[in-house]
C-alpha positions in Angstrom: 7.0 0.6 11.7 8.8 0.8 8.7 10.5 4.2 7.6 8.9 6.3 4.6 10.2 4.4 1.3 13.5 5.9 0.0 13.4 7.4 -3.6 15.4 5.1 -6.0 19.0 5.5 -6.5 20.2 8.2 -8.9 21.0 6.6 -12.4 22.6 8.3 -15.2 21.7 7.8 -18.9 23.6 8.6 -21.7 22.1 11.4 -23.6 24.4 13.6 -26.2 23.6 17.3 -25.5 24.1 19.7 -28.6 25.1 22.7 -26.6 28.1 24.2 -28.4 27.4 27.8 -27.8 26.7 27.1 -24.0 30.2 25.4 -24.0 31.7 28.3 -25.7 30.2 30.8 -23.2 31.4 28.9 -20.1 35.0 28.4 -21.9 36.4 31.6 -19.7 39.4 32.4 -18.3 39.6 33.2 -14.6 43.0 34.6 -14.3 41.5 38.1 -13.5 41.8 39.6 -10.2 38.1 40.2 -9.8 36.2 37.3 -11.7 32.3 38.4 -12.6 29.8 35.7 -13.8 28.2 38.5 -15.8 31.2 39.7 -17.9 33.5 36.7 -17.8 31.9 35.1 -20.7 33.2 38.1 -23.0 36.6 37.2 -22.1 37.5 34.0 -23.9 41.0 32.3 -23.6 42.3 29.1 -24.5 41.8 26.6 -21.5 41.2 23.1 -20.6 37.7 22.4 -20.8 35.6 19.1 -19.7 31.9 18.7 -20.7 30.2 15.5 -19.9 27.9 14.1 -22.3 25.8 12.2 -19.6 22.9 13.6 -18.1 22.4 12.8 -14.4 18.9 11.9 -13.5 17.8 13.3 -9.9 14.5 12.3 -8.5 13.5 14.8 -5.7 10.7 14.6 -3.1 8.3 17.5 -3.1 8.8 20.0 -0.2 11.9 17.9 1.0 15.7 18.7 0.4 17.6 17.2 -2.9 21.3 17.0 -3.7 22.3 18.0 -7.3 25.6 16.2 -7.9 28.8 18.0 -9.5 32.4 17.8 -8.9 35.7 19.4 -10.2 39.3 18.4 -9.6 40.5 18.0 -6.3 43.0 20.6 -5.2 41.6 23.1 -7.1 42.4 26.8 -6.0 40.1 29.5 -6.0 37.3 27.7 -7.7 34.3 29.3 -9.5 31.2 27.4 -9.3 28.0 28.5 -11.4 24.5 26.4 -11.3 21.9 27.5 -13.7 18.5 26.1 -15.0 18.0 25.7 -18.6 16.3 26.8 -20.9 17.0 30.5 -20.6 20.1 30.0 -18.5 18.2 31.0 -15.1 21.0 31.7 -12.1 20.6 29.4 -9.4 23.8 29.7 -7.3 27.0 31.4 -7.7 30.4 30.9 -5.6 33.5 32.9 -6.4 36.2 35.0 -4.5 35.6 32.3 -1.8 32.1 33.0 -1.0 28.7 32.6 -2.3 27.3 35.4 -4.3 23.4 35.6 -3.6 22.8 38.8 -5.6 23.2 36.9 -8.8 20.6 34.4 -7.8 17.1 34.4 -9.5 14.5 35.1 -6.8 12.7 31.4 -7.4 15.8 30.1 -5.6 16.2 32.7 -2.9 17.1 31.0 0.4 16.8 27.6 -0.9 20.3 26.6 -2.2 23.7 26.0 -0.6 26.8 24.4 -1.2 29.0 21.8 0.8 31.6 24.5 1.6 33.7 22.4 3.9 34.1 19.7 1.0 35.0 22.2 -1.7 38.9 21.3 -1.2 37.8 17.7 -2.1 36.1 18.9 -5.4 32.5 18.8 -4.3 30.4 21.3 -6.0 27.0 19.7 -5.3 24.0 21.9 -4.7 21.7 21.5 -2.0 18.3 22.6 -2.7 15.7 22.7 0.1 11.8 22.8 0.0 11.8 21.4 -3.4 8.8 22.9 -5.7 7.1 21.7 -8.8 8.5 24.5 -11.0 12.1 23.1 -9.8 11.6 20.4 -12.2 14.0 20.5 -15.4 17.4 20.8 -16.3 20.4 22.1 -14.6 23.9 22.9 -15.6 27.0 22.9 -13.1 29.9 24.8 -14.4 33.3 25.1 -12.4 36.4 26.7 -13.4 39.8 27.6 -11.8 43.0 29.5 -12.0 44.5 26.5 -13.5 42.5 27.1 -16.5 40.5 24.0 -15.9 36.8 23.9 -16.4 34.0 21.5 -16.3 30.5 21.2 -17.1 27.9 18.6 -15.7 24.2 18.2 -16.6 21.4 17.1 -14.4 17.8 16.4 -15.0 15.6 17.1 -11.9 12.5 15.3 -11.6 10.1 16.0 -8.7 7.8 13.4 -7.2 5.1 13.7 -4.2 4.7 10.9 -1.7 1.6 9.1 -2.2 -0.6 9.4 0.9 -3.6 7.5 1.5 -5.4 5.8 -1.3 -9.0 6.1 0.1 -11.7 3.2 -1.2 -15.1 3.6 0.4 -18.2 1.5 -0.7 -21.4 3.4 -2.0 -24.3 1.4 -2.8 -23.0 -1.1 -5.5 -19.9 1.0 -6.3 -16.4 1.6 -5.2 -14.9 4.9 -4.6 -11.2 5.5 -4.9 -9.6 8.7 -4.4 -6.1 10.1 -3.7 -4.6 13.9 -3.0 -1.8 16.0 -3.6 0.0 13.9 -6.1 2.7 14.6 -8.7 3.4 14.0 -11.5 -0.2 13.2 -13.2 -1.3 9.9 -11.6 -3.3 6.9 -13.0 -5.4 4.5 -11.7 -5.9 0.6 -12.3 -8.7 -1.4 -10.9 -8.3 -5.2 -10.2 -11.2 -7.5 -9.7 -10.3 -10.9 -8.4 -7.5 -12.1 -10.4 -7.8 -9.6 -13.5 -7.8 -6.1 -14.5 -11.3 -4.1 -14.5 -12.0 -3.0 -17.8 -11.7 0.8 -18.2 -15.1 0.9 -19.6 -16.4 -0.2 -16.3 -14.8 2.5 -14.3 -15.1 6.3 -14.4 -12.0 8.2 -13.6 -11.3 12.2 -13.4 -7.9 13.7 -12.6 -7.7 17.4 -11.4 -4.7 19.7 -11.5 -4.9 22.1 -8.3 -3.6 25.7 -8.3 -0.2 24.3 -6.6 0.1 22.2 -9.8 -0.6 19.0 -7.7 -3.3 16.2 -8.8 -6.1 14.8 -7.2 -7.5 11.8 -8.6 -11.0 10.0 -8.4 -12.3 6.7 -9.6 -15.4 4.7 -9.3 -16.2 1.0 -10.6 -19.1 -1.0 -10.0 -18.2 -4.0 -7.6 -17.6 -6.9 -9.6 -16.3 -9.4 -6.9 -15.5 -9.7 -3.1 -11.8 -8.9 -3.6 -11.2 -5.6 -5.5 -7.9 -3.3 -5.7 -7.4 0.3 -6.4 -3.7 0.8 -7.5 -2.6 4.6 -8.0 0.6 5.0 -9.7 2.7 8.0 -11.1 6.4 8.1 -12.3 7.9 5.0 -10.6 5.6 4.7 -7.5 2.5 2.9 -7.1 0.4 2.3 -4.0 -2.7 0.2 -3.6 -5.6 -0.5 -1.4 -7.2 -3.8 -1.5 -11.0 -4.1 -0.6 -12.4 -7.3 0.8 -15.9 -7.8 1.4 -16.6 -10.7 3.8 -20.5 -10.6 3.2 -23.2 -10.5 5.8 -22.7 -12.0 9.3 -26.0 -12.7 11.7 -24.9 -12.5 15.3 -26.6 -12.7 18.5 -27.0 -9.7 20.7 -24.3 -10.9 23.1 -21.4 -11.0 21.0 -19.9 -10.7 17.4 -16.5 -11.5 16.0 -15.6 -9.5 13.1 -12.5 -10.6 10.6 -9.5 -8.4 9.8 -7.3 -9.5 6.8 -3.7 -8.7 7.5 -1.0 -8.2 4.8 2.3 -10.1 5.3 4.4 -6.9 5.6 4.9 -4.7 8.9 1.8 -2.9 10.0 2.0 0.9 10.2 -1.4 1.7 11.5 -4.8 -0.2 12.0 -8.2 1.4 12.3 -11.7 0.0 12.8 -14.5 1.9 11.6 -18.3 1.6 11.7 -20.2 2.5 8.5 -16.9 3.7 7.1 -16.9 7.0 9.0 -17.2 6.4 12.9 -13.9 5.3 14.4 -14.2 2.5 16.8 -10.5 2.2 17.6 -7.2 2.8 16.1 -3.6 1.9 16.6 -0.2 3.5 15.4 2.8 2.0 17.0 2.1 -0.1 20.0 -0.6 1.8 21.6 -4.5 0.8 20.6 -6.9 3.8 21.3 -10.7 3.2 21.8 -13.4 5.7 21.1 -15.3 6.4 24.4 -18.6 5.7 22.9 -17.3 2.3 21.8 -15.8 1.2 24.9 -19.0 -0.6 26.6 -19.2 -2.6 23.3 -15.7 -3.8 22.6 -14.5 -6.5 24.6 -11.1 -6.3 22.7 -9.2 -7.5 19.5 -7.9 -11.0 19.0 -4.2 -11.4 19.7 -2.3 -11.3 16.4 -5.1 -11.4 13.9 -7.1 -7.8 15.0 -10.5 -9.5 14.9 -12.9 -7.2 16.5 -14.9 -8.8 19.4 -18.2 -6.8 20.1 -20.3 -7.4 23.1 -24.0 -6.3 24.4 -25.0 -5.3 21.1 -28.4 -3.9 19.9 -30.0 -3.0 16.6 -28.4 0.4 16.6 -25.1 -1.5 15.9 -26.1 -3.1 12.3 -24.2 -1.8 9.5 -20.7 -2.1 7.9 -17.6 -2.7 10.0 -14.3 -2.2 8.4 -10.9 -2.9 9.2 -8.3 -0.7 7.5 -4.8 -1.7 7.5 -2.0 0.2 6.3 1.6 -0.7 5.4 4.3 1.4 3.6 3.0 0.2 0.1 -0.5 -1.3 0.5 -3.5 -0.9 2.5 -5.9 -3.7 3.2 -9.8 -2.8 4.0 -12.0 -5.8 5.1 -15.8 -4.9 5.5 -18.4 -7.1 7.2 -22.0 -6.4 6.9 -23.5 -6.8 10.5 -27.0 -8.1 11.1 -28.2 -8.2 14.7 -30.6 -11.3 15.7 -32.6 -11.2 18.9 -31.7 -14.2 21.3 -34.4 -16.3 20.3 -36.7 -18.2 22.9 -35.6 -21.3 21.5 -32.2 -20.6 22.3 -32.9 -20.9 26.0 -34.9 -23.9 25.1 -31.7 -25.8 24.0 -29.8 -24.5 26.8 -32.4 -26.2 29.1 -32.2 -29.4 27.0 -28.6 -29.1 27.3 -28.8 -29.3 31.4 -31.4 -32.2 31.1 -29.2 -34.0 28.5 -26.3 -34.1 31.1 -28.4 -34.7 33.9 -29.7 -37.9 32.4 -26.6 -39.3 30.7 -27.6 -38.4 27.1 -24.4 -36.1 26.5 -22.8 -38.8 24.2 -26.2 -38.2 22.2 -25.9 -34.6 22.1 -27.2 -34.8 18.2 -30.5 -35.8 19.6 -30.9 -32.7 21.5 -29.5 -30.7 18.5 -32.0 -32.0 16.2 -34.9 -31.2 18.6 -33.9 -27.5 18.6 -33.4 -27.8 14.9 -36.9 -29.0 14.5 -38.3 -26.2 16.7 -36.6 -23.7 14.8 -37.7 -24.8 11.4 -41.3 -25.2 12.5 -41.5 -21.6 13.3 -39.9 -20.4 10.0 -36.7 -19.6 11.3 -34.0 -20.7 8.3 -31.0 -19.5 10.4 -30.1 -23.5 10.3 -31.4 -24.5 7.0 -27.9 -24.3 5.3 -26.4 -26.1 8.4 -24.5 -29.6 8.0 -27.7 -31.3 9.3 -30.0 -30.1 6.4 -27.7 -30.1 3.5 -28.1 -33.8 3.2 -31.5 -33.0 1.9 -30.1 -31.0 -1.3 -27.8 -31.8 -4.0 -24.3 -30.6 -3.5 -24.4 -28.4 -6.5 -27.4 -26.7 -5.0 -25.7 -26.1 -1.7 -22.8 -24.6 -3.6 -25.0 -22.2 -5.5 -26.9 -20.9 -2.3 -23.6 -19.6 -0.8 -25.5 -18.7 2.4 -23.8 -17.7 5.6 -23.9 -20.6 7.9 -23.8 -20.5 11.8 -21.9 -23.9 11.9 -18.2 -23.3 11.4 -15.1 -25.4 11.9 -11.6 -23.6 13.2 -9.2 -23.4 10.5 -6.7 -25.9 12.0 -2.9 -26.2 10.4 -2.3 -24.4 7.5 0.6 -26.4 6.0 3.2 -25.0 3.4 5.9 -26.9 1.7 8.5 -26.6 -1.0 8.4 -28.9 -4.0 10.8 -28.2 -6.9 9.8 -24.5 -8.2 6.6 -24.3 -6.1 5.0 -23.8 -2.8 2.2 -26.0 -1.8 -0.4 -25.3 0.8 -3.1 -27.3 2.3 -5.7 -27.4 4.9 -8.2 -30.1 6.0 -11.6 -30.3 7.9 -13.0 -27.3 7.1 -16.5 -25.7 7.0 -18.1 -23.7 5.2 -16.1 -24.3 2.2 -12.7 -22.4 2.4 -11.0 -20.0 0.2 -7.3 -19.5 -0.1 -5.3 -15.9 -0.7 -1.5 -16.0 -1.4 0.8 -12.9 -0.6 4.1 -12.4 -1.9 5.9 -9.3 0.0 3.2 -6.8 0.6 0.7 -7.7 -2.0 -1.4 -10.7 -3.1 -0.7 -12.9 -5.8 -3.0 -13.0 -8.7 -5.1 -16.2 -9.2 -3.9 -16.7 -12.6 -0.7 -17.8 -11.1 -2.2 -20.0 -8.4 -4.0 -23.6 -8.8 -6.5 -24.2 -6.2 -8.6 -27.3 -5.6 -11.6 -27.6 -3.0 -12.7 -31.2 -2.2 -15.9 -31.7 -0.2 -15.3 -35.0 2.0 -18.2 -37.6 3.0 -18.7 -35.8 6.2 -19.3 -32.6 4.2 -16.2 -30.8 5.4 -13.7 -29.5 3.0 -10.0 -30.1 2.1 -8.2 -27.2 0.3 -5.0 -27.5 -1.6 -3.2 -24.7 -3.4 0.1 -24.3 -5.3 2.0 -21.1 -6.5 5.2 -20.7 -8.4 8.3 -18.9 -6.9 8.1 -15.3 -8.3 11.7 -14.3 -6.6 14.1 -16.3 -5.0 14.3 -13.8 -2.3 10.5 -13.4 -1.7 8.7 -14.2 1.5 5.2 -16.0 1.0 2.3 -16.3 2.9 -0.7 -18.6 2.5 -3.7 -17.7 4.3 -7.0 -20.0 4.3 -10.2 -18.5 5.1 -13.4 -20.1 6.2 -16.5 -17.9 7.1 -15.0 -15.1 9.3 -12.1 -17.5 10.4 -8.5 -16.9 8.9 -5.2 -18.5 9.3 -1.9 -17.9 7.6 1.3 -19.4 7.4 4.6 -17.4 6.3 7.3 -19.1 4.3 10.5 -17.5 3.9 13.0 -18.6 1.4 16.7 -19.3 2.4 18.5 -16.1 1.6 15.3 -13.8 1.8 14.6 -11.0 4.0 
């Protein structure tokens, strides 16, 4: 599990501040026996004053502590430190006579500010601001002076942002609904459909500012493909949820295998849900917890891939099964629509034929038994096998691809090979059925298809070979090529030398 993302490092951007009046007011002498910030500005004297023309940008996390940097000359005796917020010169924190002066502090900052007093001798006048509020956002001035007639002024621009929690995506009829709450500053949302941006006219987005000045955002879009992504951004932070619809699966009552697509980055949490609300099981850390009502039907999760294996199903278990995988930067939701079909009487027939075939030595001609079973099924109007390999020979390849029906005949995804060639990564896999797809991941997000070249070739035996290539996006990136056929996925991770 990764730690919470750390805010970007403090940067400085040059900004010329036209504040001669403020500088003049703060050019004061502290030679008096009893300096008082309320009257000291009235006693101007020739002093050595340094005012920085740089404004330091400091991002602060809502409700957490934040340090506003400021320094003065090392070895200064009896320093005077005044922190104020502009405009209005709101008193934030004062220090003189060797102690803090809370009586001169504005009520908005009461009990939330402190100095690093043990480091004052080293010239550290930084302010520790705790429980950061939205109202704290703005510009601050740090003024320091001493008995040696040395004074300095520093300018800080504090920006507030809230951590993005979960970006929720749910399916409702033919629409996807995306929402996130408690954000700051005002967020935006971008939809991706397959390989491209979803046009804004296809989506409806509302942003609501709450009484605590935080924002909630809701957006909906008509589903355009089996791969959709909702990305919520504010300030320099973005978080995404990838929604993958694996389509319908028909399973016998005795067992079902439901797929879960995993990102390449470390997983923080994993949840399986039924109809997007009823939790089947969830994992945070290393422990998997199962809902008591689902325990009789859950055989377990496949090792490493977290596919869900269900047993002893009935019609009540028909519906949407979703795997929710959360990392520090992205969430992936895989949804499968499960239909339960009864154990057909002819399934029993084929088992009997199997036993007979073994008994009379026809095992090598198992295709004969299979064709008998197929004929029986088709003669009774059951079309579950109509799009299997034996029947597709009757239709042109173009019609086979256009039907896109789920087939009960599947091959295991074998080895996924990834090699480096010049400035590209090449990924390939062979002997697959039904027609496979490939997804590339770079770091924590998938790579857009416009950067990928993929070819799928159907061989004479009707199995498929797939080849795909992607250019390097960064010399330090980790890549993953994931090949999926029906509900079966397999991936290979490729790390460049020098990568993390």
